[in-house]
Steps between C-alpha positions, in 0.01 A plus 500: 500500500540435131386853418749646749786295358403603147490867603844473660632330187351778282681758714829323442518335839604139508239299692621315805546133423454278799469125474152361553470312831561131444353342812371158403125445537385308806356154463142422591630292792694800633189719477298232678765483774475877542121485521523219756748702704280808487201288610700341784596848622140624481541733200314293238163328490436336169586214271862388488515483122816687399301778334630830633178691444359803677444329839843338498674826415305691766603236753859521382498881535365470856777250585762723335381799703503300825855382428660829397526411133403717204121466471478438128315168485775356281599149608871422483695182561640630833148577620388148406791368708405721797136393479590132471687492830 
């Protein structure tokens, strides 16, 4: 992306300036709540440790797919709330 922006700048084009997303990071407790919710719903089998590693993200993607959400494996605060219900 940096190379593309530099090339556009060299051609006289002004690069698009969008603000960087500022979503606050989730706490370990929130990640643990999400893992517990995924386990309760049958999507996750593993340690409830708040580490969103490969297994946790795969479980999250499966849950996202089953619930009509974008299947990106990225945990957000609203997903934590939905999984904690």
